[in-house]
FIDREN-35058 format. One line per 2 residues: number of its first residue (from 1); their letters; for each residue x, y, z of C-alpha. Coordinates in steps of 0.25 Angstrom, whole numbers, plus 5000, padded with zeros to 4 digits. Layout:
NUM	A	X:Y:Z; ...
This chain:
1	MG	5225:4579:5509; 5212:4576:5516
3	NR	5207:4561:5514; 5202:4555:5502
5	GM	5188:4553:5508; 5186:4567:5510
7	ED	5190:4569:5495; 5179:4560:5492
9	LI	5169:4567:5499; 5168:4578:5489
11	PL	5163:4570:5477; 5154:4561:5487
13	IN	5147:4575:5491; 5147:4579:5476
15	KL	5140:4564:5473; 5129:4567:5486
17	QD	5126:4582:5477; 5125:4576:5465
19	AF	5116:4563:5470; 5107:4572:5477
21	SS	5107:4584:5467; 5102:4573:5457
23	IG	5090:4568:5465; 5086:4581:5469
25	QS	5088:4580:5483; 5098:4584:5493
27	CN	5097:4573:5504; 5098:4586:5513
29	LD	5112:4586:5512; 5120:4599:5510
31	LP	5133:4594:5504; 5146:4601:5503
33	QI	5148:4610:5494; 5155:4623:5490
35	AV	5146:4635:5484; 5152:4646:5475
37	VG	5145:4659:5477; 5149:4673:5473
39	GQ	5144:4684:5465; 5142:4684:5449
41	SA	5154:4685:5441; 5163:4681:5454
43	GK	5171:4671:5448; 5163:4659:5455
45	SS	5161:4650:5441; 5177:4653:5438
47	VL	5181:4648:5451; 5174:4635:5448
49	EN	5179:4634:5435; 5193:4636:5440
51	FV	5190:4624:5451; 5187:4616:5438
53	GR	5197:4620:5428; 5186:4622:5417
55	DF	5177:4634:5412; 5162:4625:5413
57	LP	5154:4637:5420; 5145:4647:5412
59	RG	5150:4661:5411; 5144:4672:5408
61	SG	5140:4688:5413; 5129:4689:5425
63	IV	5123:4677:5433; 5131:4664:5426
65	TR	5128:4653:5436; 5114:4652:5437
67	RP	5113:4638:5445; 5122:4633:5456
69	LI	5132:4623:5450; 5135:4611:5460
71	LQ	5153:4610:5454; 5156:4598:5459
73	LC	5172:4596:5456; 5178:4582:5456
75	FN	5193:4577:5454; 5193:4567:5445
77	KA	5204:4565:5433; 5193:4566:5420
79	EY	5187:4579:5418; 5171:4581:5416
81	AE	5158:4587:5422; 5146:4582:5424
83	FL	5131:4588:5429; 5124:4582:5437
85	HC	5111:4584:5426; 5118:4578:5416
87	KG	5121:4565:5422; 5130:4555:5415
89	RK	5136:4567:5404; 5152:4572:5407
91	FV	5154:4586:5403; 5169:4585:5397
93	DF	5168:4599:5390; 5166:4610:5402
95	EE	5159:4617:5391; 5148:4611:5389
97	VR	5148:4611:5405; 5145:4624:5405
99	AE	5134:4623:5394; 5125:4612:5403
101	IE	5129:4622:5416; 5121:4633:5407
103	AE	5111:4624:5401; 5107:4619:5414
105	TD	5106:4632:5421; 5098:4636:5410
107	RI	5089:4623:5410; 5085:4629:5426
109	TG	5086:4643:5426; 5084:4647:5412
111	SN	5093:4657:5404; 5088:4669:5412
113	KG	5098:4672:5423; 5091:4666:5432
115	IS	5095:4654:5444; 5093:4643:5450
117	PI	5096:4635:5461; 5097:4621:5456
119	PI	5110:4617:5455; 5120:4611:5443
121	NL	5129:4599:5447; 5141:4599:5440
123	RV	5152:4590:5443; 5167:4591:5437
125	YS	5176:4581:5437; 5190:4585:5435
127	PN	5205:4583:5439; 5207:4598:5441
129	VL	5196:4599:5452; 5196:4595:5467
131	NL	5182:4589:5474; 5174:4601:5476
133	TL	5158:4604:5475; 5155:4618:5472
135	ID	5142:4626:5468; 5142:4638:5459
137	LP	5132:4647:5462; 5126:4660:5456
139	GM	5133:4673:5458; 5125:4681:5467
141	TK	5120:4694:5459; 5112:4707:5464
143	VA	5104:4710:5449; 5096:4702:5442
145	VG	5100:4701:5426; 5093:4697:5415
147	DQ	5080:4687:5419; 5083:4685:5434
149	PL	5074:4688:5443; 5075:4699:5452
151	DI	5080:4691:5465; 5091:4683:5459
153	EH	5101:4688:5470; 5092:4683:5480
155	QI	5089:4669:5471; 5104:4669:5471
157	RD	5107:4671:5484; 5096:4662:5489
159	ML	5102:4650:5481; 5115:4652:5485
161	LQ	5112:4653:5500; 5105:4638:5496
163	FI	5119:4632:5496; 5129:4642:5504
165	TK	5120:4640:5515; 5122:4625:5518
167	ES	5134:4623:5529; 5139:4613:5518
169	CL	5142:4623:5508; 5156:4629:5506
171	IL	5156:4644:5500; 5164:4649:5490
173	AV	5164:4664:5490; 5169:4670:5478
175	TP	5171:4684:5476; 5179:4693:5466
177	AN	5191:4700:5471; 5185:4712:5463
179	QD	5174:4714:5471; 5172:4718:5486
181	LA	5173:4705:5494; 5166:4713:5504
183	NS	5154:4712:5495; 5156:4699:5491
185	DA	5140:4692:5490; 5147:4679:5490
187	LK	5154:4683:5503; 5142:4689:5510
189	IA	5133:4676:5506; 5143:4665:5511
191	KE	5143:4674:5524; 5128:4673:5526
193	VD	5128:4657:5527; 5142:4657:5532
195	PQ	5145:4667:5541; 5157:4659:5548
197	GL	5162:4657:5536; 5166:4643:5538
199	RT	5160:4640:5523; 5165:4652:5515
201	IG	5176:4652:5505; 5181:4666:5499
203	VI	5186:4667:5484; 5191:4678:5477
205	TK	5191:4678:5463; 5196:4689:5451
207	LD	5207:4692:5459; 5214:4695:5446
209	LM	5204:4706:5444; 5207:4714:5456
211	DE	5210:4728:5452; 5226:4732:5452
213	GT	5233:4734:5466; 5222:4726:5473
215	DA	5221:4712:5477; 5214:4703:5487
217	KD	5225:4698:5497; 5220:4701:5508
219	IL	5205:4695:5505; 5213:4682:5501
221	EN	5221:4682:5513; 5207:4683:5521
223	KL	5212:4696:5527; 5201:4706:5520
225	LP	5187:4701:5521; 5192:4688:5528
227	LR	5184:4674:5526; 5185:4662:5536
229	RG	5190:4654:5524; 5196:4664:5517
231	YI	5198:4667:5501; 5203:4661:5491
233	GV	5208:4670:5479; 5205:4664:5463
235	VN	5208:4670:5450; 5198:4666:5439
237	RS	5200:4668:5424; 5195:4681:5419
239	QK	5183:4683:5408; 5193:4685:5398
241	DI	5200:4671:5403; 5188:4665:5401
243	DG	5183:4670:5388; 5197:4667:5382
245	RK	5195:4652:5389; 5208:4654:5397
247	DI	5210:4638:5404; 5206:4638:5417
249	RA	5220:4631:5421; 5228:4642:5414
251	AL	5219:4652:5422; 5222:4644:5436
253	AA	5236:4645:5432; 5234:4660:5430
255	ER	5228:4660:5443; 5240:4654:5452
257	KF	5248:4663:5444; 5240:4675:5449
259	FL	5241:4672:5463; 5254:4670:5462
261	SH	5258:4683:5455; 5250:4692:5461
263	PG	5256:4699:5473; 5245:4698:5484
265	YR	5242:4685:5480; 5254:4677:5479
267	HM	5257:4674:5494; 5243:4666:5494
269	AE	5243:4660:5479; 5243:4647:5485
271	RM	5232:4649:5492; 5223:4656:5479
273	GT	5218:4650:5467; 5208:4641:5461
275	PH	5216:4628:5465; 5218:4633:5480
277	LQ	5202:4636:5479; 5198:4623:5474
279	KQ	5207:4617:5486; 5201:4624:5496
281	LN	5188:4621:5492; 5190:4607:5491
283	QQ	5198:4606:5505; 5185:4615:5512
285	LT	5173:4607:5504; 5181:4593:5508
287	NH	5183:4601:5523; 5169:4605:5522
289	IR	5163:4589:5519; 5171:4586:5532
291	DT	5166:4595:5540; 5152:4591:5534
293	LP	5152:4576:5535; 5145:4573:5549
295	GL	5133:4581:5545; 5135:4576:5529
297	RS	5135:4559:5536; 5124:4562:5546
299	KL	5114:4568:5535; 5118:4557:5524
301	QS	5115:4546:5534; 5102:4553:5539
303	QV	5100:4554:5523; 5102:4538:5522
305	LS	5094:4533:5533; 5082:4541:5527
307	LE	5083:4534:5514; 5087:4521:5519
309	KE	5074:4515:5520; 5069:4520:5507
311	VE	5081:4516:5500; 5080:4501:5506
313	EY	5070:4497:5495; 5078:4503:5485
315	KN	5091:4496:5488; 5091:4484:5479
317	FR	5082:4490:5471; 5080:4484:5457
319	PD	5068:4491:5449; 5066:4479:5438
321	DP	5067:4467:5449; 5054:4460:5448
323	TR	5055:4453:5463; 5055:4469:5468
325	KT	5043:4473:5458; 5035:4462:5463
327	KA	5039:4464:5477; 5036:4480:5476
329	LL	5023:4476:5470; 5018:4467:5482
331	QM	5024:4477:5491; 5016:4491:5485
333	VQ	5002:4481:5483; 5003:4478:5497
335	QF	5006:4491:5503; 4994:4496:5494
337	GV	4985:4487:5500; 4990:4490:5515
339	DF	4988:4505:5512; 4975:4505:5507
341	EK	4970:4496:5518; 4975:4504:5528
343	RI	4969:4517:5521; 4956:4509:5522
345	EG	4956:4505:5535; 4966:4515:5543
347	SG	4979:4513:5549; 4987:4520:5559
349	DQ	4999:4524:5548; 4999:4535:5539
351	VD	4987:4541:5543; 4983:4553:5535
353	TA	4978:4565:5544; 4975:4574:5531
355	EL	4963:4568:5527; 4953:4556:5527
357	SG	4957:4546:5517; 4953:4529:5516
359	GA	4945:4523:5526; 4943:4535:5534
361	KI	4936:4543:5522; 4928:4532:5518
363	NR	4924:4530:5532; 4919:4543:5532
365	IF	4911:4541:5519; 4904:4528:5526
367	HE	4900:4534:5538; 4901:4549:5536
369	RF	4899:4553:5521; 4888:4542:5517
371	PF	4877:4543:5527; 4877:4560:5527
373	EL	4875:4557:5510; 4864:4546:5515
375	VK	4857:4555:5525; 4857:4568:5516
377	IV	4851:4559:5504; 4839:4551:5513
379	FD	4836:4564:5523; 4827:4574:5513
381	EK	4816:4576:5520; 4806:4585:5514
383	EL	4807:4575:5499; 4806:4563:5507
385	RR	4792:4567:5513; 4788:4570:5498
387	EI	4793:4558:5493; 4784:4550:5506
389	SH	4771:4559:5502; 4773:4554:5487
391	AI	4775:4540:5491; 4763:4539:5500
393	KN	4753:4546:5490; 4758:4537:5477
395	VH	4756:4525:5485; 4743:4528:5490
397	GV	4739:4533:5476; 4724:4540:5473
399	RT	4721:4534:5488; 4723:4541:5500
401	GL	4733:4531:5509; 4729:4528:5524
403	FT	4741:4520:5528; 4756:4526:5525
405	PD	4759:4515:5515; 4773:4508:5516
407	LA	4775:4509:5500; 4779:4524:5500
409	FE	4787:4520:5513; 4795:4510:5504
411	AI	4796:4519:5492; 4801:4532:5500
413	VK	4812:4521:5508; 4817:4516:5494
415	KQ	4818:4529:5487; 4827:4534:5499
417	IL	4835:4520:5500; 4837:4523:5485
419	KL	4842:4537:5489; 4854:4528:5496
421	KE	4861:4525:5483; 4868:4538:5480
423	PS	4875:4541:5492; 4879:4527:5493
425	LK	4884:4525:5480; 4892:4538:5483
427	CV	4899:4532:5496; 4904:4521:5486
429	DL	4910:4531:5478; 4917:4538:5490
431	VV	4923:4527:5495; 4927:4522:5480
433	SE	4933:4536:5479; 4941:4534:5493
435	LT	4947:4520:5489; 4952:4527:5475
437	AL	4958:4538:5484; 4964:4528:5493
439	VM	4970:4518:5481; 4977:4530:5476
441	KC	4984:4535:5490; 4989:4520:5493
443	SV	4994:4519:5479; 5003:4531:5481
445	KL	5013:4520:5488; 5013:4514:5473
447	GS	5019:4526:5468; 5033:4521:5464
449	YP	5027:4511:5454; 5015:4520:5445
451	RL	5011:4508:5438; 5008:4501:5450
453	RE	5002:4511:5457; 4992:4515:5445
455	ET	4989:4499:5442; 4984:4497:5458
457	ER	4977:4511:5458; 4969:4506:5445
459	IV	4967:4490:5450; 4963:4496:5464
461	TT	4954:4507:5461; 4947:4498:5448
463	YV	4943:4489:5460; 4939:4498:5468
465	RE	4929:4504:5458; 4925:4489:5455
467	RE	4920:4489:5469; 4916:4502:5468
469	GK	4906:4496:5459; 4903:4483:5467
471	TK	4901:4491:5480; 4890:4501:5472
473	DQ	4881:4488:5468; 4882:4484:5482
475	VM	4878:4497:5488; 4866:4498:5478
477	LL	4862:4483:5482; 4862:4489:5497
479	ID	4853:4500:5492; 4845:4491:5484
481	IE	4842:4480:5497; 4837:4492:5506
483	LS	4829:4496:5494; 4824:4481:5492
485	YI	4815:4478:5506; 4810:4488:5514
487	NT	4812:4482:5529; 4801:4490:5535
489	NH	4805:4479:5549; 4818:4484:5550
491	ED	4820:4486:5565; 4824:4500:5563
493	FI	4813:4505:5556; 4802:4512:5563
495	GF	4789:4506:5556; 4778:4514:5552
497	AN	4771:4516:5567; 4784:4522:5573
499	AQ	4785:4530:5560; 4770:4537:5562
501	QR	4774:4540:5577; 4786:4547:5573
503	NT	4778:4557:5565; 4776:4564:5578
505	HQ	4789:4566:5583; 4797:4571:5571
507	NK	4799:4584:5578; 4806:4578:5591
509	KR	4821:4579:5594; 4833:4570:5590
511	AI	4834:4560:5602; 4847:4561:5609
513	PN	4857:4548:5613; 4856:4551:5627
515	QG	4849:4562:5634; 4858:4572:5638
517	EI	4870:4566:5631; 4873:4574:5617
519	LV	4879:4565:5606; 4890:4572:5599
521	IR	4892:4568:5585; 4902:4576:5581
523	KG	4913:4589:5585; 4921:4598:5576
525	WL	4925:4611:5569; 4916:4619:5560
527	TI	4915:4632:5554; 4902:4640:5555
529	NI	4903:4648:5540; 4897:4661:5545
531	SI	4898:4674:5537; 4907:4684:5540
533	MK	4896:4695:5545; 4891:4684:5555
535	GG	4904:4681:5561; 4912:4674:5552
537	SK	4914:4659:5551; 4919:4651:5563
539	EY	4923:4636:5567; 4917:4632:5579
541	WF	4917:4617:5587; 4905:4610:5584
543	IL	4897:4600:5589; 4885:4592:5583
545	TA	4878:4583:5593; 4865:4575:5590
547	ES	4858:4588:5594; 4866:4600:5592
549	LS	4876:4606:5583; 4886:4614:5593
551	WY	4897:4622:5591; 4908:4628:5599
553	KD	4919:4639:5599; 4930:4626:5600
555	EE	4932:4611:5604; 4931:4615:5619
557	EK	4917:4615:5617; 4915:4626:5628
559	EK	4910:4638:5620; 4897:4633:5613
561	KY	4894:4642:5602; 4880:4637:5596
563	ML	4871:4626:5597; 4862:4622:5586
565	PL	4852:4610:5589; 4853:4601:5577
567	DN	4836:4601:5575; 4832:4603:5561
569	LK	4845:4605:5556; 4851:4599:5543
571	LR	4865:4601:5532; 4865:4609:5522
573	DV	4879:4609:5511; 4885:4622:5509
575	EK	4895:4626:5500; 4909:4631:5502
577	GF	4909:4646:5502; 4919:4653:5492
579	MS	4934:4652:5496; 4930:4644:5509
581	TK	4939:4630:5511; 4928:4624:5520
583	HV	4916:4613:5517; 4903:4618:5523
585	FG	4890:4613:5528; 4876:4620:5533
587	VF	4866:4617:5543; 4852:4623:5544
589	NT	4839:4622:5551; 4828:4615:5542
591	ES	4818:4624:5550; 4826:4637:5543
593	RN	4829:4642:5557; 4842:4649:5559
595	VY	4853:4638:5565; 4864:4648:5569
597	KD	4862:4663:5574; 4855:4668:5562
599	LR	4861:4657:5552; 4849:4647:5545
601	QI	4862:4640:5543; 4874:4636:5549
603	EL	4887:4634:5538; 4896:4624:5545
605	AC	4910:4623:5537; 4921:4611:5538
607	DT	4937:4611:5531; 4932:4598:5522
609	QE	4920:4592:5516; 4923:4580:5524
611	DV	4921:4588:5537; 4907:4592:5530
613	DS	4905:4579:5529; 4908:4573:5541
615	WK	4899:4585:5548; 4887:4581:5540
617	AS	4888:4567:5544; 4888:4570:5559
619	FL	4877:4579:5557; 4870:4568:5550
621	RA	4873:4559:5564; 4867:4571:5572
623	GV	4853:4571:5562; 4856:4583:5555
625	YP	4855:4580:5539; 4858:4586:5527
627	EK	4849:4595:5519; 4843:4589:5505
629	DQ	4842:4598:5494; 4829:4600:5489
631	VD	4824:4596:5476; 4810:4600:5476
633	TE	4806:4612:5482; 4794:4617:5488
635	DT	4791:4624:5476; 4791:4611:5466
637	AP	4785:4603:5477; 4772:4597:5475
639	SE	4763:4606:5485; 4754:4592:5490
641	TF	4769:4586:5494; 4766:4596:5507
643	SM	4752:4596:5507; 4751:4582:5514
645	DP	4739:4578:5521; 4741:4574:5536
647	QL	4739:4558:5533; 4751:4559:5522
649	ER	4760:4567:5530; 4758:4556:5542
651	QV	4761:4545:5530; 4774:4554:5526
653	ET	4780:4557:5538; 4778:4541:5544
655	IR	4785:4536:5530; 4795:4547:5532
657	NL	4798:4540:5545; 4798:4526:5540
659	VD	4808:4530:5529; 4818:4536:5538
661	SY	4817:4527:5547; 4821:4516:5535
663	IG	4829:4524:5528; 4838:4526:5541
665	IV	4838:4512:5541; 4843:4509:5527
667	NK	4853:4521:5528; 4859:4514:5541
669	SI	4861:4501:5533; 4866:4509:5520
671	RD	4877:4516:5529; 4880:4503:5535
673	LM	4881:4495:5524; 4887:4505:5514
675	PK	4901:4506:5521; 4901:4490:5523
677	TI	4898:4490:5509; 4909:4498:5503
679	MH	4919:4492:5513; 4917:4478:5508
681	LM	4914:4480:5494; 4925:4491:5490
683	IN	4935:4494:5502; 4938:4479:5507
685	SA	4937:4474:5493; 4948:4483:5489
687	KD	4956:4482:5500; 4956:4465:5498
689	FI	4959:4468:5483; 4971:4476:5486
691	HS	4978:4466:5494; 4972:4454:5486
693	EL	4971:4457:5472; 4977:4470:5469
695	LA	4992:4463:5466; 4986:4453:5455
697	YL	4979:4464:5449; 4993:4472:5448
699	YS	4999:4459:5443; 4989:4458:5432
701	SG	4988:4472:5427; 5003:4472:5421
703	DQ	5017:4469:5421; 5023:4470:5434
705	NS	5035:4477:5431; 5028:4489:5423
707	LM	5019:4488:5436; 5031:4489:5446
709	EE	5038:4500:5438; 5044:4512:5446
711	SA	5039:4525:5443; 5051:4535:5438
713	DQ	5048:4544:5451; 5050:4532:5461
715	AQ	5064:4525:5451; 5070:4539:5452
717	RR	5067:4541:5468; 5072:4527:5471
719	DE	5085:4531:5462; 5087:4543:5468
721	ML	5085:4539:5483; 5095:4528:5479
723	RM	5106:4537:5474; 5102:4546:5487
725	YH	5104:4534:5496; 5118:4529:5488
727	AL	5124:4543:5489; 5121:4546:5503
729	KE	5127:4530:5507; 5140:4533:5497
731	AL	5142:4548:5505; 5141:4541:5518
733	HI	5150:4530:5514; 5160:4540:5511
735	IG	5157:4550:5523; 5160:4537:5530
737	DI	5175:4534:5524; 5178:4549:5525
739	TT	5188:4552:5538; 5186:4567:5542
741	TT	5201:4569:5546; 5202:4576:5532
743	VT	5214:4586:5534; 5206:4599:5533
745	VP	5210:4615:5534; 5202:4620:5546
747	VP	5192:4630:5545; 5198:4644:5545
749	PP	5196:4653:5558; 5185:4664:5558
751	VN	5189:4678:5552; 5181:4690:5553
753	DS	5173:4691:5542; 5163:4702:5545
755	WM	5167:4710:5533; 5158:4701:5527
757	QE	5146:4708:5533; 5153:4722:5535
759	AS	5153:4722:5521; 5138:4729:5517
761	PT	5130:4723:5505; 5124:4737:5503
763	PS	5131:4749:5497; 5129:4758:5510
765	AA	5143:4760:5516; 5150:4751:5528
767	PS	5144:4756:5541; 5152:4765:5550
769	RS	5158:4760:5562; 5147:4765:5571
771	SP	5137:4757:5564; 5131:4746:5571
773	SP	5140:4734:5568; 5132:4722:5560
775	KP	5129:4710:5567; 5139:4700:5571
777	SS	5140:4688:5563; 5146:4675:5567
779	CS	5159:4681:5562; 5160:4690:5574
781	EW	5161:4678:5582; 5173:4670:5575
783	PK	5184:4670:5584; 5196:4680:5579
785	AG	5207:4677:5572; 5216:4685:5580
787	TT	5219:4695:5569; 5212:4710:5567
789	LN	5205:4708:5554; 5204:4719:5544
791	PS	5191:4728:5548; 5181:4729:5537
793	PA	5184:4745:5533; 5196:4739:5527
795	FG	5189:4733:5516; 5194:4742:5507
797	GP	5207:4740:5508; 5218:4730:5513
799	PS	5221:4727:5527; 5233:4734:5534
801	PL	5246:4727:5533; 5247:4726:5547
803	AR	5233:4720:5549; 5237:4710:5537
805	AR	5249:4705:5546; 5242:4702:5558
807	RP	5231:4694:5551; 5235:4679:5549
809	LT	5234:4672:5535; 5219:4665:5536
811	PL	5219:4651:5539; 5215:4646:5524
813	AA	5227:4655:5520; 5236:4648:5531
815	TT	5232:4634:5531; 5238:4626:5521
817	IR	5227:4620:5515; 5226:4604:5514
819	TL	5216:4598:5504; 5216:4589:5493
821	SV	5225:4588:5482; 5223:4596:5470
823	PP	5223:4589:5457; 5233:4596:5447
825	H	5228:4607:5440
């Protein structure tokens, strides 16, 4: 008799199994259990029914067990069954249990004989059982039947291996006596995962169906085809008995009578039969749990520690407590504000390394995207000169002007300033889009309360939209202020005298910051797109300076491939090629000269559009501007635009220089004021609103109880976590009370079971003695039992009497089984 604590451990393992199965998690614990494996119609289901003493498993021809059935037997005074998927319902009629198993099987696998690895959990309470946990697995087969997939053999094999590969799983290998044991599918698959035989117990069924004059005495005595834990024989009901509704108790009595009366088995009748098998399995499972206690305890402790922090806030949780709801609301809103500000201002924790977002993306909009849009609009040389010419002529009217009119300058400047409205408004739109995305990202942490998240997103985005209107009004006011007064006395404005002097220096080279020192603007990898006929696309290391664009073989900058001067270069947008994932822009010469080798344009490719925009902004700093799409072509343009007299041409050039100078001043001012305006009126205002007013808006938006109503997913997650936590704590508590001084049967010594390897699965003849021996397994390293075992050629007949006399009984046969007391049947 083992101690009581060990008896309580099997029901505990059952509770853990239920808890983890119901919440869809395994907690990475391999709970001790017994898997029943064997071929189809080997008698697996009959053995289980004999354990329970009831008919409750589906019957029929072919594959009947199509989903794993986790059968938990619990000793109890009352007799009933429960399914994990039918919580709260007790099945007293075991015919209903069979119908429910069939219905639940069909629900997942359909009615076409298909299989599924999703288990059915059944718990049977009865005064006629010992505490056991068994898994009834589909029988192994070779041929697909009906609508079964052609690989049904491999599917069943893979399913079996999922269970029996675990070291915590004992294997009950069921083989009918009227089948050649050397070719048993159950023993072969058990040998694969348990080569030393520590977890495998053999069961021989259908002993009463053997041919007259034959018996399995040598097998059951573990002399022929030995197993380390030996074999136990059982006699199940025949199909005729089942059809005739023969009572299982009567069948058990008939089984015992069979062993007592059979001349080959009567001397070991006490070690045969279903009751003895049940005792053995109970003892083995108890011992197995005892052996796995240290590892199980450490796993339980690690799982509890990992859940401790998350469960802490749920331990005293009451969903309807108004104090808790108020506290949670305050914490959620405060955390939302902190996260929003961190994403804007930047922080060292939780840095996103995948892409730019929040403040970094807004910074790029301010200092790369917006300046690029400004320059792209303003610099359109041909159209600008045509407008200046028309303005000068319209100011003079019918007269021929002797002096450059300042009214023409003002008209052109105001028209250019008006063009700043579109990129300025676009800049505001981009910032609003990023702020909205930021709000959505920060509200993810409010997902536990869907209504709160929805209201928070609505209130903050509505506020941002309100500030968007005010910001755009302020931006338009900035443009109107620039239009209201053209300040020609600005310290950076060149004036008429300097503008005229510039006319003689139009083609001078760009100034260098320091003679002999080159200003490097940007470095990075770019791909030059070239047709396959000309060598194909290649990636190079590019260096952009104030004077040239150079590229090298790699970033060591030792092997220069080419250097392209920046004079007369412009940028051009290029569409992505078919099936291309890269983003492309072009560089070309305005004087139609070759840029690189025989190419009038080189196409440079980047991985993302953001990289393209960033490179374009760098080219702007170097003085390389984008090409402006021409609306008017030379064919449609009036011919008089380009047939100017020398005096008009000088006036156009003068105003052109003045406009260039003044627009540069305006651009500089707008580039400086736009980020400040957006930051003040939108971003900083949104941060202040979240910190100071969001909570009041949430309170006024509706009932606090509905606002703080948990999502179904969150409530389920909390319940699952608490159930798992309490199950783990209970398991640790019970394990802590269990002593490990249980009386156990020692593990039998190894036997020579190399016969399982020598038995060939193919129909070919056995190899001759001269053929190479099979690869030795771990069995060959086991210590000898001091006896000569029957060699493999004797499989066809019993061993000689002399050899039989020399063999000692297997430890299972020789040792008195000390186990839990068995309730009377």
